Every structure is written in C-alpha cells, then in structure tokens.
C-alpha positions in Angstrom: 11.1 3.7 -26.4 11.6 8.2 -26.7 13.7 9.3 -23.4 10.6 11.1 -22.8 8.4 8.7 -22.6 10.9 6.6 -20.3 11.3 9.4 -18.2 7.3 10.0 -17.5 6.9 6.2 -17.0 9.5 6.6 -14.3 8.1 9.2 -12.2 4.1 7.4 -13.0 6.5 4.2 -11.2 7.5 6.4 -8.2 4.7 8.2 -7.9 2.6 4.5 -8.1 4.8 3.3 -5.1 3.9 6.6 -3.1 0.1 5.8 -3.9 0.5 2.4 -2.3 2.5 3.5 0.5 -0.5 5.8 1.3 -3.1 2.9 0.7 -1.1 1.3 3.4 -1.8 3.9 5.7 -5.8 4.2 4.4 -5.8 0.6 5.0 -4.0 0.5 8.2 -5.8 3.9 9.8 -9.5 3.8 8.5 -10.4 0.6 10.2 -9.6 1.7 13.4 -11.2 5.0 13.2 -7.7 7.1 13.1 -6.6 10.6 10.8 -4.8 9.6 7.7 -3.4 13.4 7.7 -3.2 14.2 11.1 -0.4 12.2 13.4 2.8 10.7 11.9 3.4 7.4 11.1 5.5 5.4 14.2 6.7 2.2 15.0 3.9 -0.7 16.1 6.2 -2.4 18.5 8.2 1.0 19.9 5.9 3.8 18.9 9.2 5.6 17.6 7.9 8.3 15.2 9.6 6.9 11.5 12.2 9.2 9.9 12.4 10.3 6.3 14.2 7.0 5.4 12.2 4.9 6.9 9.2 6.4 5.0 10.2 6.0 1.3 8.8 3.3 -0.1 9.7 -0.1 -0.9 13.5 1.3 -0.3 13.0 2.2 3.5 12.0 -1.5 4.0 15.2 -2.8 2.6 17.1 -0.8 3.7 16.2 -1.3 7.7 16.2 -5.1 6.1 12.1 -5.5 7.5 13.3 -4.6 10.9 12.0 -1.3 12.8 15.6 1.0 13.2 14.9 1.5 17.0 13.3 -2.0 18.2 14.0 -4.4 16.0 10.2 -5.7 15.9 9.6 -7.3 11.8 7.7 -5.2 9.6 5.1 -6.2 7.8 5.9 -7.7 4.4 2.2 -6.2 3.4 3.6 -2.9 3.3 5.8 -3.3 0.6 4.1 -5.5 -1.0 1.3 -2.6 -1.3 3.6 0.0 -2.6 5.2 -2.6 -5.4 1.6 -3.7 -6.4 0.6 0.0 -6.8 3.6 1.2 -8.4 3.4 -2.0 -11.0 -0.3 -1.1 -11.8 1.3 2.5 -13.1 3.9 1.3 -14.8 2.1 -1.4 -16.9 -1.2 1.0 -17.2 1.7 3.4 -18.7 3.8 0.9 -20.5 0.5 -0.6 -22.2 -1.6 2.8 -22.6 1.2 5.6 -22.8 2.0 8.2 -20.0 -1.1 10.0 -20.2 -3.7 7.5 -20.4 -1.9 4.4 -18.9 -1.1 7.6 -16.1 -4.7 8.0 -15.4 -5.7 4.2 -15.5 -3.3 3.7 -13.4 -4.5 6.1 -10.6 -8.3 4.2 -11.1 -6.8 1.0 -10.7 -4.4 2.3 -7.4 -8.0 3.4 -6.1 -9.5 0.2 -6.7 -6.9 -1.5 -4.3 -6.8 0.7 -1.9 -10.6 1.0 -1.8 -10.2 -2.6 -1.4 -7.7 -3.0 0.9 -9.9 -0.3 3.3 -12.5 -2.6 2.7 -10.3 -5.5 4.0 -9.3 -4.7 7.0 -12.9 -3.0 8.0 -13.9 -6.3 7.8 -11.3 -7.9 9.9 -11.6 -5.1 12.4 -15.8 -6.4 12.5 -15.1 -10.1 12.6 -11.6 -10.4 14.0 -10.5 -12.3 10.9 -11.2 -11.9 7.1 -14.2 -13.8 5.7 -12.8 -16.6 4.0 -16.2 -18.4 2.4 -19.6 -16.7 2.2 -21.5 -17.1 4.9 -24.2 -20.0 3.6 -21.4 -22.1 2.6 -21.2 -25.7 4.1 -17.7 -24.6 6.0 -19.9 -22.0 7.7 -22.3 -24.5 8.8 -22.9 -25.9 12.7 
C-alpha cells in the first residue's frame, strides 16, 4: 500500500470516528427534541460539561475507563461502539474502493447508521422500548 493511500485511510478512519461520535449525539438529542448544535455534551449523571479529552472518540472512553471523571457513573458502551462502527465503515470502504470513492461510500454508510440510530431512538422514546416483533405477530397478541 503506498504511503499516501495509507495516510488517507488513517484520516478517513479518524473522520469516521468523529462522524460516529456525532451520530451518537444525533441519536441521543433528536428524539428528545434537543438541539444538536447548541449546548455542550454533559454527563448524564452529574451534568458536568465534557472536557476535550472526554470528547475524543473511543480514546476518551478508554482513558476514563468507561466512567465519568466527576461522579464515576458508567458511560454506556454504545458510544464507543457507534464510533468504532462508523470508523470501520470508512476504513473498510476506503480499503475496498480506494480513498476517493471509498471515502464517499463510507460517508454514505455512516449517514445510514446515523439515520437508523435516530429512528431507533425515536421509536424507543415513543414506546418506552424498542419494538422486537411486528405488531401483527403472535408474540404481541393478547
């Protein structure tokens, strides 16, 4: 692999992690009707605004050992998993198709992941749980 291609793949992977972090923000805030632009990210337990290290995708989770720096509440594993999944979408697309078309396909995959996460978040807010079976299935009949 030429050095320039490897460099592009690393940057696309880092971009995928960042986009995954934003996908997590979308999934949390949009179903609650909160702005994704205004307001800082904060701990769900103590309300402390997250610092720069806390906001670095995956690395912040690992450095803090999956816990809030202030109150020690566990940070849900879904955040680094979403980030890693989106980063993987970018890297796999770039490795399979090359940096230019692969990066574009990766962004489309990440957008699909973000859309699915927001839809799941809205369904969870509306029902109080995620639907596990179609409405007309045998499991849901009384």
